[in-house]
C-alpha positions in Angstrom: 201.5 116.3 202.9 202.8 119.8 203.4 200.8 122.7 204.6 200.7 124.2 200.8 199.4 120.6 199.7 196.4 120.9 202.4 195.4 124.7 201.1 195.2 123.5 197.7 193.2 120.4 198.8 190.9 122.6 200.8 190.6 124.9 197.9 189.8 122.5 195.4 186.9 121.0 197.3 185.2 124.3 198.5 185.3 125.0 194.6 183.5 121.8 193.9 181.1 122.3 196.6 179.8 126.0 195.5 179.4 124.6 192.0 177.5 121.8 193.3 175.2 124.2 195.6 174.7 126.3 192.6 173.6 123.5 190.3 170.8 122.4 193.0 168.7 125.3 191.8 168.7 124.6 188.5 165.0 123.4 187.8 163.7 124.8 190.8 164.4 128.1 189.9 163.5 127.8 186.3 159.7 126.8 187.0 159.5 129.2 189.9 160.4 132.0 187.8 158.1 130.9 185.2 155.0 130.5 187.3 155.6 133.8 189.2 156.1 135.7 185.8 153.0 138.2 185.3 151.5 139.1 181.8 153.3 142.1 179.9 152.6 144.1 176.9 154.4 142.9 173.8 156.4 146.5 173.3 157.8 145.5 177.2 158.8 142.3 176.4 160.7 143.4 173.3 162.0 146.2 175.4 163.1 143.9 178.0 164.9 141.3 175.5 167.0 143.9 173.9 168.2 145.7 177.1 168.7 142.4 179.2 169.3 139.4 177.2 172.1 140.6 174.5 173.2 136.8 175.0 170.0 135.3 173.8 171.0 132.8 171.0 173.7 131.4 173.6 171.4 131.5 176.4 168.5 129.7 174.8 170.9 126.7 173.9 171.6 126.3 177.4 168.2 126.9 178.4 167.2 124.0 176.4 170.3 121.6 177.6 168.9 122.6 181.3 165.3 122.2 180.8 164.6 119.9 178.0 167.9 117.4 178.4 169.1 117.7 181.9 166.0 118.2 183.6 163.8 115.7 181.7 166.0 112.8 181.4 168.0 113.0 184.4 166.8 115.2 187.3 162.9 114.7 186.9 162.8 110.7 186.5 165.1 110.4 189.7 162.8 112.8 191.4 159.6 110.6 190.6 161.6 107.6 191.8 162.5 109.3 194.9 159.0 110.7 195.2 157.5 106.9 195.0 160.1 105.6 197.8 160.5 108.4 200.2 157.1 109.5 201.9 156.4 113.4 201.9 156.9 113.8 205.6 160.3 112.8 205.0 161.0 115.0 202.1 159.9 117.9 203.9 162.0 117.2 206.9 164.9 117.2 204.3 164.2 120.4 202.9 163.7 121.9 206.4 167.2 120.9 207.4 168.9 122.1 204.3 166.9 125.4 204.7 168.1 125.6 208.5 171.8 125.0 207.5 172.0 128.0 204.7 170.7 130.1 207.6 173.8 132.3 207.8 173.6 133.4 204.4 170.2 134.9 204.9 171.6 136.3 208.5 174.7 137.6 207.0 172.3 139.4 203.8 169.7 140.6 206.1 172.2 142.5 208.2 173.9 143.9 205.2 170.9 145.4 204.0 169.8 146.8 206.9 166.9 144.4 207.3 167.6 143.7 211.7 163.9 142.3 212.3 164.6 140.2 209.5 168.1 139.3 211.0 166.3 138.8 214.1 164.0 136.3 212.5 166.8 134.0 211.2 168.3 133.6 214.7 165.2 132.9 216.1 164.3 130.4 213.8 167.6 128.8 213.6 167.8 128.5 217.4 164.1 127.2 217.7 164.5 124.6 214.6 168.2 123.4 215.8 166.9 122.4 219.2 163.2 121.7 219.8 163.0 121.2 216.0 165.4 118.1 216.0 168.4 120.0 214.0 166.2 121.7 211.7 164.2 118.6 210.5 161.1 120.1 211.8 160.0 123.9 210.9 158.6 124.6 214.4 159.5 128.3 214.1 157.0 128.6 211.2 154.3 126.1 211.9 154.3 126.7 215.8 155.3 130.3 216.1 154.6 131.8 212.8 158.0 132.7 212.2 158.7 132.6 208.4 161.9 132.5 206.7 163.7 135.2 204.7 165.3 135.0 201.4 168.1 137.7 201.3 171.2 136.8 199.2 174.3 138.4 198.1 172.6 139.0 194.8 170.4 141.1 196.3 172.6 143.0 198.5 175.0 143.9 195.7 172.1 145.3 194.2 170.8 147.0 197.3 174.1 148.9 197.3 173.8 149.8 193.4 175.8 147.1 191.6 174.1 147.0 188.5 172.6 143.4 187.3 174.7 142.8 183.9 173.2 140.8 181.3 171.0 138.0 181.7 172.9 134.7 181.4 172.1 131.0 181.6 174.7 128.6 181.9 174.7 124.8 181.9 173.9 123.0 185.1 173.0 126.6 187.1 170.0 128.2 187.4 169.3 131.6 185.4 170.9 134.5 186.5 172.4 137.8 185.5 176.3 138.7 186.1 175.5 140.1 189.5 173.7 137.0 190.9 176.3 134.8 189.3 178.6 136.3 191.8 176.2 136.3 194.6 175.3 132.5 193.9 179.0 131.5 194.5 179.2 134.0 197.9 176.3 132.1 199.1 177.4 128.8 198.3 180.7 129.6 200.2 178.8 130.7 203.3 176.9 127.2 203.7 178.7 126.0 207.1 179.0 122.4 205.8 181.8 123.4 203.6 183.9 124.1 207.1 182.2 121.9 209.6 182.3 118.5 207.7 186.4 118.4 207.1 186.9 118.6 211.0 183.8 116.7 212.2 184.9 113.8 210.1 188.4 114.3 209.9 188.1 113.5 206.3 190.5 114.7 203.3 189.7 117.0 200.4 188.5 114.1 198.0 186.3 112.5 200.9 184.8 115.9 202.0 183.8 117.0 198.3 182.2 113.7 198.0 180.1 114.1 201.0 179.1 117.4 200.1 178.6 116.2 196.5 176.1 114.0 197.8 174.2 116.2 200.1 173.8 118.6 197.2 172.4 116.1 194.8 170.1 114.8 197.5 168.8 118.3 198.2 168.2 118.8 194.2 166.2 115.3 194.1 164.2 116.1 197.0 163.4 119.8 195.9 162.3 118.7 192.4 160.2 115.9 193.9 158.4 118.3 196.1 157.5 120.2 193.3 156.7 117.5 190.6 152.8 118.8 190.2 153.8 122.3 190.3 156.4 121.8 187.4 153.9 119.9 185.3 151.3 122.6 185.7 153.6 125.2 184.6 154.8 123.4 181.5 151.5 122.9 180.0 150.3 126.2 180.7 153.1 128.3 179.2 154.0 128.7 175.2 157.3 130.2 175.6 159.1 128.6 178.6 162.3 130.5 178.1 160.8 134.0 177.7 158.3 133.2 180.8 161.6 132.3 182.9 163.4 135.3 181.6 160.6 137.7 182.5 160.0 136.3 185.7 163.5 136.1 187.2 164.1 140.0 186.1 161.0 141.0 187.4 161.4 139.1 190.6 165.0 140.1 191.4 164.1 143.7 190.9 161.4 143.5 193.3 163.4 141.7 196.0 166.1 144.2 195.7 163.3 147.3 196.1 161.7 145.4 199.4 
């Protein structure tokens, strides 16, 4: 195979991986934003809707697909089966390992925002958890040393430097976002070291690597959904207008994180 062909294959599996990692956040982000959305006055909601959600007719259809079809008939049933078979301690270990792997994005964005203490925490967490914590399976940095994981991402960094959010947007298979955070999601996914380690470690071609990364991404999505089954049900039972609650929670949470 020519060098040109190798480059084309590499681009294809990197692109696929970015999409799959973004897919992992669909249900997690949706319910998380709804559960954290504070109550607001009607006037504020109307103003927020007009200013930030000009594509609402399209967004509501996509939200229905993601929540009422994808999550209800695919992700949730699989997560329930996973929860029945896999002990919770193993589920938490899988989550810890994935969080550990995604450290580079948090580190880079902490540095980019001038949060040097946070960057130091990320390095300390990664060092402790990757060694004593058995490759990140055990979060000893948090449980033993009280070092919490940060949540800096590229969307926050862009906002920190004055990039506007753009309209609110919901796409199939993807978490709620605005245009700025859509760019950020792609950048964060591209910083996942597995994109670059697996092809060399396994000596696999582009298709095999993409398949492995897809399996990891799907496992992570199912595992995180399983860990949040009760939380999801509680939110869905108490929120009347889930779409509006998710939108409100998302917009307010993102704005708060940028101002931190």
